[in-house]
PDB file with SEQRES, HELIX, SHEET and CRYST1 records, atoms N, CA, C and O in Angstrom:
SEQRES   1 A   68  MET ASN ILE SER TYR HIS ASP PHE GLN GLN TYR TYR ARG          
SEQRES   2 A   68  GLY GLN ALA ASP LYS VAL GLU VAL ARG ASP THR LYS GLY          
SEQRES   3 A   68  ARG VAL LEU TRP ILE HIS GLY ARG HIS PHE ARG ARG PHE          
SEQRES   4 A   68  LEU THR SER LEU GLY ILE GLN GLY GLN PHE LYS LEU VAL          
SEQRES   5 A   68  LEU THR GLU GLN GLY GLU LEU VAL SER LEU CYS LYS LEU          
SEQRES   6 A   68  LYS SER SER                                                  
HELIX    1 AA1 TYR A    5  ARG A   13  1                                   9    
HELIX    2 AA2 GLY A   33  PHE A   39  5                                   7    
SHEET    1 AA1 2 ASN A   2  SER A   4  0                                        
SHEET    2 AA1 2 GLY A  44  GLN A  46 -1                                        
SHEET    1 AA2 2 LYS A  18  ARG A  22  0                                        
SHEET    2 AA2 2 VAL A  28  HIS A  32 -1                                        
SHEET    1 AA3 2 PHE A  49  LEU A  53  0                                        
SHEET    2 AA3 2 LEU A  59  LYS A  64 -1                                        
CRYST1    1.000    1.000    1.000  90.00  90.00  90.00 P 1           1          
ATOM      1  N   MET A   1     140.447  60.408  74.788  1.00  0.00           N  
ATOM      2  CA  MET A   1     141.418  60.242  75.784  1.00  0.00           C  
ATOM      3  C   MET A   1     141.210  58.865  76.254  1.00  0.00           C  
ATOM      4  O   MET A   1     140.134  58.272  76.331  1.00  0.00           O  
ATOM      5  N   ASN A   2     142.559  58.372  76.605  1.00  0.00           N  
ATOM      6  CA  ASN A   2     142.487  57.049  77.111  1.00  0.00           C  
ATOM      7  C   ASN A   2     143.759  57.025  78.091  1.00  0.00           C  
ATOM      8  O   ASN A   2     144.873  56.768  77.633  1.00  0.00           O  
ATOM      9  N   ILE A   3     143.578  57.275  79.328  1.00  0.00           N  
ATOM     10  CA  ILE A   3     144.722  57.272  80.278  1.00  0.00           C  
ATOM     11  C   ILE A   3     144.194  56.415  81.470  1.00  0.00           C  
ATOM     12  O   ILE A   3     143.065  56.511  81.951  1.00  0.00           O  
ATOM     13  N   SER A   4     145.185  55.557  81.878  1.00  0.00           N  
ATOM     14  CA  SER A   4     144.831  54.627  82.881  1.00  0.00           C  
ATOM     15  C   SER A   4     144.917  55.294  84.318  1.00  0.00           C  
ATOM     16  O   SER A   4     145.563  56.314  84.555  1.00  0.00           O  
ATOM     17  N   TYR A   5     144.199  54.598  85.211  1.00  0.00           N  
ATOM     18  CA  TYR A   5     144.114  55.079  86.581  1.00  0.00           C  
ATOM     19  C   TYR A   5     145.526  55.340  87.139  1.00  0.00           C  
ATOM     20  O   TYR A   5     145.830  56.367  87.745  1.00  0.00           O  
ATOM     21  N   HIS A   6     146.364  54.310  86.876  1.00  0.00           N  
ATOM     22  CA  HIS A   6     147.738  54.295  87.314  1.00  0.00           C  
ATOM     23  C   HIS A   6     148.527  55.549  86.838  1.00  0.00           C  
ATOM     24  O   HIS A   6     149.216  56.216  87.609  1.00  0.00           O  
ATOM     25  N   ASP A   7     148.375  55.831  85.483  1.00  0.00           N  
ATOM     26  CA  ASP A   7     149.069  56.896  84.884  1.00  0.00           C  
ATOM     27  C   ASP A   7     148.566  58.184  85.374  1.00  0.00           C  
ATOM     28  O   ASP A   7     149.361  59.112  85.521  1.00  0.00           O  
ATOM     29  N   PHE A   8     147.172  58.344  85.674  1.00  0.00           N  
ATOM     30  CA  PHE A   8     146.714  59.648  86.151  1.00  0.00           C  
ATOM     31  C   PHE A   8     147.169  59.946  87.619  1.00  0.00           C  
ATOM     32  O   PHE A   8     147.177  61.091  88.070  1.00  0.00           O  
ATOM     33  N   GLN A   9     147.539  58.864  88.324  1.00  0.00           N  
ATOM     34  CA  GLN A   9     148.043  58.984  89.806  1.00  0.00           C  
ATOM     35  C   GLN A   9     149.275  59.897  89.812  1.00  0.00           C  
ATOM     36  O   GLN A   9     149.605  60.465  90.853  1.00  0.00           O  
ATOM     37  N   GLN A  10     150.017  60.061  88.580  1.00  0.00           N  
ATOM     38  CA  GLN A  10     151.152  60.986  88.659  1.00  0.00           C  
ATOM     39  C   GLN A  10     150.658  62.441  89.011  1.00  0.00           C  
ATOM     40  O   GLN A  10     151.348  63.219  89.670  1.00  0.00           O  
ATOM     41  N   TYR A  11     149.516  62.719  88.562  1.00  0.00           N  
ATOM     42  CA  TYR A  11     148.920  64.075  88.902  1.00  0.00           C  
ATOM     43  C   TYR A  11     148.727  64.198  90.431  1.00  0.00           C  
ATOM     44  O   TYR A  11     149.110  65.205  91.027  1.00  0.00           O  
ATOM     45  N   TYR A  12     148.153  63.205  91.031  1.00  0.00           N  
ATOM     46  CA  TYR A  12     147.924  63.207  92.498  1.00  0.00           C  
ATOM     47  C   TYR A  12     149.174  63.147  93.283  1.00  0.00           C  
ATOM     48  O   TYR A  12     149.237  63.754  94.352  1.00  0.00           O  
ATOM     49  N   ARG A  13     150.179  62.456  92.834  1.00  0.00           N  
ATOM     50  CA  ARG A  13     151.462  62.390  93.473  1.00  0.00           C  
ATOM     51  C   ARG A  13     152.386  63.635  93.359  1.00  0.00           C  
ATOM     52  O   ARG A  13     153.444  63.695  93.986  1.00  0.00           O  
ATOM     53  N   GLY A  14     151.970  64.583  92.572  1.00  0.00           N  
ATOM     54  CA  GLY A  14     152.598  65.852  92.204  1.00  0.00           C  
ATOM     55  C   GLY A  14     153.734  65.690  91.262  1.00  0.00           C  
ATOM     56  O   GLY A  14     154.582  66.581  91.210  1.00  0.00           O  
ATOM     57  N   GLN A  15     153.835  64.579  90.473  1.00  0.00           N  
ATOM     58  CA  GLN A  15     154.826  64.328  89.551  1.00  0.00           C  
ATOM     59  C   GLN A  15     154.400  64.974  88.162  1.00  0.00           C  
ATOM     60  O   GLN A  15     155.221  65.078  87.251  1.00  0.00           O  
ATOM     61  N   ALA A  16     153.164  65.377  88.045  1.00  0.00           N  
ATOM     62  CA  ALA A  16     152.781  65.968  86.858  1.00  0.00           C  
ATOM     63  C   ALA A  16     151.547  66.948  87.196  1.00  0.00           C  
ATOM     64  O   ALA A  16     150.755  66.629  88.083  1.00  0.00           O  
ATOM     65  N   ASP A  17     151.412  68.034  86.540  1.00  0.00           N  
ATOM     66  CA  ASP A  17     150.265  68.903  86.811  1.00  0.00           C  
ATOM     67  C   ASP A  17     149.408  69.122  85.539  1.00  0.00           C  
ATOM     68  O   ASP A  17     148.280  69.609  85.617  1.00  0.00           O  
ATOM     69  N   LYS A  18     149.964  68.754  84.380  1.00  0.00           N  
ATOM     70  CA  LYS A  18     149.126  68.951  83.261  1.00  0.00           C  
ATOM     71  C   LYS A  18     149.115  67.603  82.506  1.00  0.00           C  
ATOM     72  O   LYS A  18     150.020  66.778  82.631  1.00  0.00           O  
ATOM     73  N   VAL A  19     147.990  67.426  81.682  1.00  0.00           N  
ATOM     74  CA  VAL A  19     147.704  66.244  80.840  1.00  0.00           C  
ATOM     75  C   VAL A  19     147.868  66.734  79.365  1.00  0.00           C  
ATOM     76  O   VAL A  19     147.315  67.743  78.928  1.00  0.00           O  
ATOM     77  N   GLU A  20     148.641  65.958  78.687  1.00  0.00           N  
ATOM     78  CA  GLU A  20     148.917  66.121  77.289  1.00  0.00           C  
ATOM     79  C   GLU A  20     147.789  65.474  76.542  1.00  0.00           C  
ATOM     80  O   GLU A  20     147.560  64.285  76.764  1.00  0.00           O  
ATOM     81  N   VAL A  21     147.047  66.154  75.661  1.00  0.00           N  
ATOM     82  CA  VAL A  21     145.899  65.513  74.876  1.00  0.00           C  
ATOM     83  C   VAL A  21     146.151  65.985  73.479  1.00  0.00           C  
ATOM     84  O   VAL A  21     146.848  66.972  73.243  1.00  0.00           O  
ATOM     85  N   ARG A  22     145.547  65.231  72.520  1.00  0.00           N  
ATOM     86  CA  ARG A  22     145.601  65.620  71.095  1.00  0.00           C  
ATOM     87  C   ARG A  22     144.189  65.838  70.665  1.00  0.00           C  
ATOM     88  O   ARG A  22     143.325  65.047  71.046  1.00  0.00           O  
ATOM     89  N   ASP A  23     143.922  66.742  69.982  1.00  0.00           N  
ATOM     90  CA  ASP A  23     142.521  67.151  69.588  1.00  0.00           C  
ATOM     91  C   ASP A  23     142.334  66.387  68.197  1.00  0.00           C  
ATOM     92  O   ASP A  23     143.252  65.765  67.662  1.00  0.00           O  
ATOM     93  N   THR A  24     141.105  66.495  67.693  1.00  0.00           N  
ATOM     94  CA  THR A  24     140.707  65.705  66.486  1.00  0.00           C  
ATOM     95  C   THR A  24     141.402  66.222  65.247  1.00  0.00           C  
ATOM     96  O   THR A  24     141.331  65.550  64.218  1.00  0.00           O  
ATOM     97  N   LYS A  25     142.083  67.388  65.262  1.00  0.00           N  
ATOM     98  CA  LYS A  25     142.832  67.955  64.113  1.00  0.00           C  
ATOM     99  C   LYS A  25     144.353  67.726  64.406  1.00  0.00           C  
ATOM    100  O   LYS A  25     145.186  68.252  63.668  1.00  0.00           O  
ATOM    101  N   GLY A  26     144.720  66.975  65.433  1.00  0.00           N  
ATOM    102  CA  GLY A  26     146.086  66.619  65.618  1.00  0.00           C  
ATOM    103  C   GLY A  26     146.919  67.506  66.486  1.00  0.00           C  
ATOM    104  O   GLY A  26     148.067  67.190  66.799  1.00  0.00           O  
ATOM    105  N   ARG A  27     146.351  68.613  66.877  1.00  0.00           N  
ATOM    106  CA  ARG A  27     146.951  69.586  67.802  1.00  0.00           C  
ATOM    107  C   ARG A  27     147.175  69.085  69.218  1.00  0.00           C  
ATOM    108  O   ARG A  27     146.301  68.464  69.824  1.00  0.00           O  
ATOM    109  N   VAL A  28     148.349  69.366  69.725  1.00  0.00           N  
ATOM    110  CA  VAL A  28     148.591  68.951  71.138  1.00  0.00           C  
ATOM    111  C   VAL A  28     148.319  70.063  72.057  1.00  0.00           C  
ATOM    112  O   VAL A  28     148.804  71.188  71.936  1.00  0.00           O  
ATOM    113  N   LEU A  29     147.477  69.667  73.025  1.00  0.00           N  
ATOM    114  CA  LEU A  29     147.010  70.651  74.072  1.00  0.00           C  
ATOM    115  C   LEU A  29     147.532  70.181  75.508  1.00  0.00           C  
ATOM    116  O   LEU A  29     147.600  68.983  75.782  1.00  0.00           O  
ATOM    117  N   TRP A  30     147.875  71.123  76.359  1.00  0.00           N  
ATOM    118  CA  TRP A  30     148.309  70.784  77.738  1.00  0.00           C  
ATOM    119  C   TRP A  30     147.167  71.357  78.614  1.00  0.00           C  
ATOM    120  O   TRP A  30     146.909  72.560  78.629  1.00  0.00           O  
ATOM    121  N   ILE A  31     146.497  70.433  79.344  1.00  0.00           N  
ATOM    122  CA  ILE A  31     145.286  70.869  80.121  1.00  0.00           C  
ATOM    123  C   ILE A  31     145.630  70.493  81.626  1.00  0.00           C  
ATOM    124  O   ILE A  31     146.106  69.392  81.902  1.00  0.00           O  
ATOM    125  N   HIS A  32     145.384  71.402  82.527  1.00  0.00           N  
ATOM    126  CA  HIS A  32     145.743  71.114  83.924  1.00  0.00           C  
ATOM    127  C   HIS A  32     144.835  69.983  84.395  1.00  0.00           C  
ATOM    128  O   HIS A  32     143.620  70.003  84.197  1.00  0.00           O  
ATOM    129  N   GLY A  33     145.511  68.931  85.068  1.00  0.00           N  
ATOM    130  CA  GLY A  33     144.937  67.774  85.470  1.00  0.00           C  
ATOM    131  C   GLY A  33     143.609  67.941  86.360  1.00  0.00           C  
ATOM    132  O   GLY A  33     142.696  67.115  86.356  1.00  0.00           O  
ATOM    133  N   ARG A  34     143.622  69.054  87.083  1.00  0.00           N  
ATOM    134  CA  ARG A  34     142.465  69.268  87.996  1.00  0.00           C  
ATOM    135  C   ARG A  34     141.106  69.181  87.172  1.00  0.00           C  
ATOM    136  O   ARG A  34     140.066  68.781  87.696  1.00  0.00           O  
ATOM    137  N   HIS A  35     141.189  69.569  85.894  1.00  0.00           N  
ATOM    138  CA  HIS A  35     139.988  69.614  85.149  1.00  0.00           C  
ATOM    139  C   HIS A  35     139.439  68.296  84.834  1.00  0.00           C  
ATOM    140  O   HIS A  35     138.266  68.183  84.477  1.00  0.00           O  
ATOM    141  N   PHE A  36     140.287  67.213  84.958  1.00  0.00           N  
ATOM    142  CA  PHE A  36     139.828  65.908  84.635  1.00  0.00           C  
ATOM    143  C   PHE A  36     139.470  65.094  85.880  1.00  0.00           C  
ATOM    144  O   PHE A  36     138.955  63.989  85.711  1.00  0.00           O  
ATOM    145  N   ARG A  37     139.692  65.531  87.065  1.00  0.00           N  
ATOM    146  CA  ARG A  37     139.362  64.739  88.229  1.00  0.00           C  
ATOM    147  C   ARG A  37     138.095  64.138  88.325  1.00  0.00           C  
ATOM    148  O   ARG A  37     137.944  62.997  88.762  1.00  0.00           O  
ATOM    149  N   ARG A  38     137.138  64.887  87.919  1.00  0.00           N  
ATOM    150  CA  ARG A  38     135.697  64.433  88.072  1.00  0.00           C  
ATOM    151  C   ARG A  38     135.382  63.307  87.051  1.00  0.00           C  
ATOM    152  O   ARG A  38     134.374  62.624  87.234  1.00  0.00           O  
ATOM    153  N   PHE A  39     136.218  63.069  85.950  1.00  0.00           N  
ATOM    154  CA  PHE A  39     135.999  62.050  85.111  1.00  0.00           C  
ATOM    155  C   PHE A  39     136.829  60.775  85.464  1.00  0.00           C  
ATOM    156  O   PHE A  39     136.716  59.749  84.793  1.00  0.00           O  
ATOM    157  N   LEU A  40     137.597  60.860  86.449  1.00  0.00           N  
ATOM    158  CA  LEU A  40     138.403  59.748  86.876  1.00  0.00           C  
ATOM    159  C   LEU A  40     137.528  58.572  87.409  1.00  0.00           C  
ATOM    160  O   LEU A  40     136.666  58.785  88.262  1.00  0.00           O  
ATOM    161  N   THR A  41     137.766  57.281  86.880  1.00  0.00           N  
ATOM    162  CA  THR A  41     137.093  56.149  87.484  1.00  0.00           C  
ATOM    163  C   THR A  41     138.216  55.149  87.832  1.00  0.00           C  
ATOM    164  O   THR A  41     139.396  55.472  87.699  1.00  0.00           O  
ATOM    165  N   SER A  42     137.833  53.904  88.290  1.00  0.00           N  
ATOM    166  CA  SER A  42     138.792  53.014  88.644  1.00  0.00           C  
ATOM    167  C   SER A  42     139.503  52.453  87.385  1.00  0.00           C  
ATOM    168  O   SER A  42     140.504  51.748  87.511  1.00  0.00           O  
ATOM    169  N   LEU A  43     138.998  52.760  86.197  1.00  0.00           N  
ATOM    170  CA  LEU A  43     139.518  52.368  84.956  1.00  0.00           C  
ATOM    171  C   LEU A  43     140.471  53.393  84.470  1.00  0.00           C  
ATOM    172  O   LEU A  43     141.316  53.059  83.640  1.00  0.00           O  
ATOM    173  N   GLY A  44     140.408  54.741  84.959  1.00  0.00           N  
ATOM    174  CA  GLY A  44     141.082  55.845  84.489  1.00  0.00           C  
ATOM    175  C   GLY A  44     140.249  56.792  83.800  1.00  0.00           C  
ATOM    176  O   GLY A  44     139.102  56.937  84.222  1.00  0.00           O  
ATOM    177  N   ILE A  45     140.658  57.497  82.754  1.00  0.00           N  
ATOM    178  CA  ILE A  45     139.798  58.433  82.073  1.00  0.00           C  
ATOM    179  C   ILE A  45     139.756  57.930  80.568  1.00  0.00           C  
ATOM    180  O   ILE A  45     140.777  57.814  79.891  1.00  0.00           O  
ATOM    181  N   GLN A  46     138.545  57.655  80.132  1.00  0.00           N  
ATOM    182  CA  GLN A  46     138.443  57.262  78.725  1.00  0.00           C  
ATOM    183  C   GLN A  46     137.299  58.071  78.011  1.00  0.00           C  
ATOM    184  O   GLN A  46     136.352  58.496  78.671  1.00  0.00           O  
ATOM    185  N   GLY A  47     137.392  58.270  76.722  1.00  0.00           N  
ATOM    186  CA  GLY A  47     136.348  58.902  76.060  1.00  0.00           C  
ATOM    187  C   GLY A  47     136.777  60.157  75.271  1.00  0.00           C  
ATOM    188  O   GLY A  47     137.949  60.533  75.237  1.00  0.00           O  
ATOM    189  N   GLN A  48     135.819  60.752  74.673  1.00  0.00           N  
ATOM    190  CA  GLN A  48     136.131  62.038  73.911  1.00  0.00           C  
ATOM    191  C   GLN A  48     135.472  63.146  74.739  1.00  0.00           C  
ATOM    192  O   GLN A  48     134.442  62.967  75.388  1.00  0.00           O  
ATOM    193  N   PHE A  49     136.104  64.238  74.671  1.00  0.00           N  
ATOM    194  CA  PHE A  49     135.764  65.420  75.441  1.00  0.00           C  
ATOM    195  C   PHE A  49     135.600  66.697  74.618  1.00  0.00           C  
ATOM    196  O   PHE A  49     136.345  66.929  73.666  1.00  0.00           O  
ATOM    197  N   LYS A  50     134.681  67.473  74.967  1.00  0.00           N  
ATOM    198  CA  LYS A  50     134.574  68.843  74.380  1.00  0.00           C  
ATOM    199  C   LYS A  50     135.187  69.883  75.209  1.00  0.00           C  
ATOM    200  O   LYS A  50     134.874  69.977  76.396  1.00  0.00           O  
ATOM    201  N   LEU A  51     136.028  70.661  74.674  1.00  0.00           N  
ATOM    202  CA  LEU A  51     136.822  71.674  75.345  1.00  0.00           C  
ATOM    203  C   LEU A  51     136.393  73.074  74.688  1.00  0.00           C  
ATOM    204  O   LEU A  51     136.416  73.284  73.476  1.00  0.00           O  
ATOM    205  N   VAL A  52     136.005  73.987  75.648  1.00  0.00           N  
ATOM    206  CA  VAL A  52     135.608  75.271  75.144  1.00  0.00           C  
ATOM    207  C   VAL A  52     136.558  76.253  75.798  1.00  0.00           C  
ATOM    208  O   VAL A  52     136.735  76.239  77.016  1.00  0.00           O  
ATOM    209  N   LEU A  53     137.200  77.151  74.948  1.00  0.00           N  
ATOM    210  CA  LEU A  53     138.304  78.056  75.412  1.00  0.00           C  
ATOM    211  C   LEU A  53     137.865  79.422  75.127  1.00  0.00           C  
ATOM    212  O   LEU A  53     137.023  79.603  74.248  1.00  0.00           O  
ATOM    213  N   THR A  54     138.364  80.415  75.798  1.00  0.00           N  
ATOM    214  CA  THR A  54     138.267  81.825  75.460  1.00  0.00           C  
ATOM    215  C   THR A  54     139.164  82.152  74.376  1.00  0.00           C  
ATOM    216  O   THR A  54     140.046  81.343  74.090  1.00  0.00           O  
ATOM    217  N   GLU A  55     139.045  83.297  73.702  1.00  0.00           N  
ATOM    218  CA  GLU A  55     140.000  83.707  72.698  1.00  0.00           C  
ATOM    219  C   GLU A  55     141.442  83.778  73.254  1.00  0.00           C  
ATOM    220  O   GLU A  55     142.407  83.603  72.510  1.00  0.00           O  
ATOM    221  N   GLN A  56     141.567  84.027  74.531  1.00  0.00           N  
ATOM    222  CA  GLN A  56     142.882  84.078  75.241  1.00  0.00           C  
ATOM    223  C   GLN A  56     143.404  82.713  75.535  1.00  0.00           C  
ATOM    224  O   GLN A  56     144.541  82.618  75.995  1.00  0.00           O  
ATOM    225  N   GLY A  57     142.643  81.577  75.302  1.00  0.00           N  
ATOM    226  CA  GLY A  57     143.110  80.314  75.593  1.00  0.00           C  
ATOM    227  C   GLY A  57     142.875  79.711  76.939  1.00  0.00           C  
ATOM    228  O   GLY A  57     143.474  78.711  77.333  1.00  0.00           O  
ATOM    229  N   GLU A  58     141.884  80.430  77.700  1.00  0.00           N  
ATOM    230  CA  GLU A  58     141.538  80.045  79.008  1.00  0.00           C  
ATOM    231  C   GLU A  58     140.375  79.122  79.027  1.00  0.00           C  
ATOM    232  O   GLU A  58     139.442  79.385  78.269  1.00  0.00           O  
ATOM    233  N   LEU A  59     140.309  78.125  79.756  1.00  0.00           N  
ATOM    234  CA  LEU A  59     139.315  77.131  79.736  1.00  0.00           C  
ATOM    235  C   LEU A  59     137.943  77.610  80.329  1.00  0.00           C  
ATOM    236  O   LEU A  59     137.832  78.071  81.464  1.00  0.00           O  
ATOM    237  N   VAL A  60     136.932  77.455  79.460  1.00  0.00           N  
ATOM    238  CA  VAL A  60     135.611  77.807  79.789  1.00  0.00           C  
ATOM    239  C   VAL A  60     134.778  76.582  80.353  1.00  0.00           C  
ATOM    240  O   VAL A  60     134.055  76.645  81.347  1.00  0.00           O  
ATOM    241  N   SER A  61     134.979  75.496  79.599  1.00  0.00           N  
ATOM    242  CA  SER A  61     134.264  74.268  80.064  1.00  0.00           C  
ATOM    243  C   SER A  61     134.858  73.025  79.444  1.00  0.00           C  
ATOM    244  O   SER A  61     135.423  73.048  78.350  1.00  0.00           O  
ATOM    245  N   LEU A  62     134.713  71.937  80.181  1.00  0.00           N  
ATOM    246  CA  LEU A  62     135.211  70.681  79.679  1.00  0.00           C  
ATOM    247  C   LEU A  62     134.103  69.687  79.964  1.00  0.00           C  
ATOM    248  O   LEU A  62     133.657  69.623  81.109  1.00  0.00           O  
ATOM    249  N   CYS A  63     133.641  68.930  79.037  1.00  0.00           N  
ATOM    250  CA  CYS A  63     132.594  67.954  79.152  1.00  0.00           C  
ATOM    251  C   CYS A  63     132.853  66.705  78.425  1.00  0.00           C  
ATOM    252  O   CYS A  63     133.450  66.737  77.349  1.00  0.00           O  
ATOM    253  N   LYS A  64     132.427  65.570  78.965  1.00  0.00           N  
ATOM    254  CA  LYS A  64     132.711  64.356  78.223  1.00  0.00           C  
ATOM    255  C   LYS A  64     131.488  64.143  77.259  1.00  0.00           C  
ATOM    256  O   LYS A  64     130.316  64.302  77.599  1.00  0.00           O  
ATOM    257  N   LEU A  65     131.887  63.789  76.095  1.00  0.00           N  
ATOM    258  CA  LEU A  65     130.846  63.427  75.079  1.00  0.00           C  
ATOM    259  C   LEU A  65     130.268  62.072  75.310  1.00  0.00           C  
ATOM    260  O   LEU A  65     130.969  61.165  75.759  1.00  0.00           O  
ATOM    261  N   LYS A  66     129.001  61.909  75.013  1.00  0.00           N  
ATOM    262  CA  LYS A  66     128.300  60.592  75.091  1.00  0.00           C  
ATOM    263  C   LYS A  66     128.778  59.622  74.020  1.00  0.00           C  
ATOM    264  O   LYS A  66     128.895  59.993  72.852  1.00  0.00           O  
ATOM    265  N   SER A  67     129.059  58.365  74.416  1.00  0.00           N  
ATOM    266  CA  SER A  67     129.399  57.360  73.459  1.00  0.00           C  
ATOM    267  C   SER A  67     128.095  57.113  72.550  1.00  0.00           C  
ATOM    268  O   SER A  67     126.936  57.204  72.953  1.00  0.00           O  
ATOM    269  N   SER A  68     128.486  56.800  71.308  1.00  0.00           N  
ATOM    270  CA  SER A  68     127.342  56.445  70.475  1.00  0.00           C  
ATOM    271  C   SER A  68     127.341  54.918  70.065  1.00  0.00           C  
ATOM    272  O   SER A  68     126.436  54.468  69.361  1.00  0.00           O  
TER     273      SER A  68                                                      
END                                                                             
């Protein structure tokens, strides 16, 4: 994920509620922005994330993977 601080502000202004992301297999996912708030820095949100879902598609966990 690579989203600038400025672009993520759309979530805070109420102009967007979900973030569109693409997984490593090319699938497009829409994830509520509130799940990314803790990863926001002055540069925005960068890095790879691990998403765990239930069989019903509900979010169980989202964590940022360490850079190597």
